[in-house]
DRENDO-1510 file (C-alpha; in Angstrom, 1 decimal, always signed):
<recs>
REC; n; res; u; v; w
REC; 1; UNK; +100.2; +71.9; +117.1 .
REC; 2; UNK; +99.5; +73.1; +113.6 .
REC; 3; UNK; +102.1; +73.0; +110.8 .
REC; 4; UNK; +102.0; +75.0; +107.5 .
REC; 5; UNK; +104.3; +74.7; +104.5 .
REC; 6; UNK; +105.2; +77.9; +102.7 .
REC; 7; UNK; +107.5; +78.6; +99.8 .
REC; 8; UNK; +110.5; +81.1; +99.9 .
REC; 9; UNK; +110.3; +83.5; +97.0 .
REC; 10; UNK; +113.3; +84.5; +94.9 .
REC; 11; UNK; +113.5; +87.6; +97.1 .
REC; 12; UNK; +113.7; +85.5; +100.3 .
REC; 13; UNK; +110.1; +86.3; +101.3 .
REC; 14; UNK; +107.4; +83.9; +102.6 .
REC; 15; UNK; +103.7; +84.2; +103.1 .
REC; 16; UNK; +102.7; +83.9; +106.7 .
REC; 17; UNK; +99.5; +81.8; +106.9 .
REC; 18; UNK; +96.4; +83.5; +108.1 .
REC; 19; UNK; +96.1; +81.3; +111.2 .
REC; 20; UNK; +99.6; +82.4; +112.3 .
REC; 21; UNK; +98.8; +86.1; +111.6 .
REC; 22; UNK; +95.6; +85.9; +113.7 .
REC; 23; UNK; +97.5; +84.0; +116.5 .
REC; 24; UNK; +100.0; +86.9; +116.7 .
REC; 25; UNK; +97.4; +89.6; +116.2 .
REC; 26; UNK; +99.2; +90.9; +113.0 .
REC; 27; UNK; +97.6; +92.8; +110.2 .
REC; 28; UNK; +98.9; +94.1; +106.8 .
REC; 29; UNK; +102.1; +96.3; +107.2 .
REC; 30; UNK; +102.7; +95.2; +110.8 .
REC; 31; UNK; +106.2; +94.3; +111.7 .
REC; 32; UNK; +107.2; +90.8; +113.0 .
REC; 33; UNK; +110.3; +89.7; +114.9 .
REC; 34; UNK; +112.2; +86.6; +113.7 .
REC; 35; UNK; +114.1; +85.2; +116.6 .
REC; 36; UNK; +116.8; +82.6; +116.3 .
REC; 37; UNK; +117.1; +80.8; +119.6 .
REC; 38; UNK; +120.2; +79.3; +121.2 .
REC; 39; UNK; +118.7; +75.8; +120.7 .
REC; 40; UNK; +118.4; +76.3; +117.0 .
REC; 41; UNK; +114.7; +77.1; +116.7 .
REC; 42; UNK; +113.2; +80.0; +114.8 .
REC; 43; UNK; +110.4; +81.9; +116.4 .
REC; 44; UNK; +108.0; +84.6; +115.1 .
REC; 45; UNK; +106.9; +87.2; +117.7 .
REC; 46; UNK; +105.2; +90.5; +117.8 .
REC; 47; UNK; +107.8; +93.3; +118.0 .
REC; 48; UNK; +108.5; +94.8; +121.4 .
REC; 49; UNK; +107.9; +98.5; +121.9 .
REC; 50; UNK; +111.2; +100.4; +121.2 .
REC; 51; UNK; +112.0; +104.1; +120.8 .
REC; 52; UNK; +113.1; +103.4; +117.3 .
REC; 53; UNK; +109.6; +102.0; +116.5 .
REC; 54; UNK; +107.8; +105.2; +117.5 .
REC; 55; UNK; +110.4; +107.8; +116.4 .
REC; 56; UNK; +108.7; +110.5; +114.4 .
REC; 57; UNK; +105.2; +109.5; +115.5 .
REC; 58; UNK; +104.8; +112.7; +117.6 .
REC; 59; UNK; +105.1; +116.0; +115.9 .
REC; 60; UNK; +107.8; +118.5; +117.1 .
REC; 61; UNK; +106.9; +121.3; +119.4 .
REC; 62; UNK; +106.5; +124.7; +117.6 .
REC; 63; UNK; +109.2; +126.5; +119.5 .
REC; 64; UNK; +111.6; +123.5; +119.5 .
REC; 65; UNK; +115.3; +124.6; +119.4 .
REC; 66; UNK; +117.9; +123.4; +116.9 .
REC; 67; UNK; +119.9; +122.1; +119.9 .
REC; 68; UNK; +117.1; +119.6; +120.6 .
REC; 69; UNK; +117.1; +118.4; +117.0 .
REC; 70; UNK; +120.9; +118.1; +117.1 .
REC; 71; UNK; +120.7; +116.1; +120.3 .
REC; 72; UNK; +118.2; +113.7; +118.8 .
REC; 73; UNK; +120.4; +113.2; +115.7 .
REC; 74; UNK; +123.4; +112.5; +117.9 .
REC; 75; UNK; +121.5; +110.0; +120.0 .
REC; 76; UNK; +120.3; +108.2; +116.9 .
REC; 77; UNK; +123.8; +108.1; +115.5 .
REC; 78; UNK; +125.1; +106.7; +118.7 .
REC; 79; UNK; +122.4; +104.0; +118.8 .
REC; 80; UNK; +123.1; +103.1; +115.1 .
REC; 81; UNK; +126.8; +102.7; +115.9 .
REC; 82; UNK; +126.0; +100.5; +118.9 .
REC; 83; UNK; +123.8; +98.3; +116.7 .
REC; 84; UNK; +126.5; +98.0; +114.1 .
REC; 85; UNK; +129.1; +97.0; +116.8 .
REC; 86; UNK; +126.7; +94.3; +118.0 .
REC; 87; UNK; +126.2; +92.9; +114.5 .
REC; 88; UNK; +129.9; +92.8; +113.9 .
REC; 89; UNK; +130.4; +90.9; +117.2 .
REC; 90; UNK; +128.0; +88.1; +116.1 .
</recs>
């Protein structure tokens, strides 16, 4: 097991050592998951694929109706409300 010491900046940021980035397969501007486990450990992981992570990566169809856009907005609002509810429960 390797250990690295890093400093937390005034903005709450840390530098992830190069060995850890390579181990996770991370590059500049990649996202990383910080997981707080039930046994009190903190883990760094590659993010899982989610719909939120790819939203907007595919262009709209040329003849796409406004109804479809409205459905997307409603679904995103519902998801946001669900996430806020979960955060309040914690």
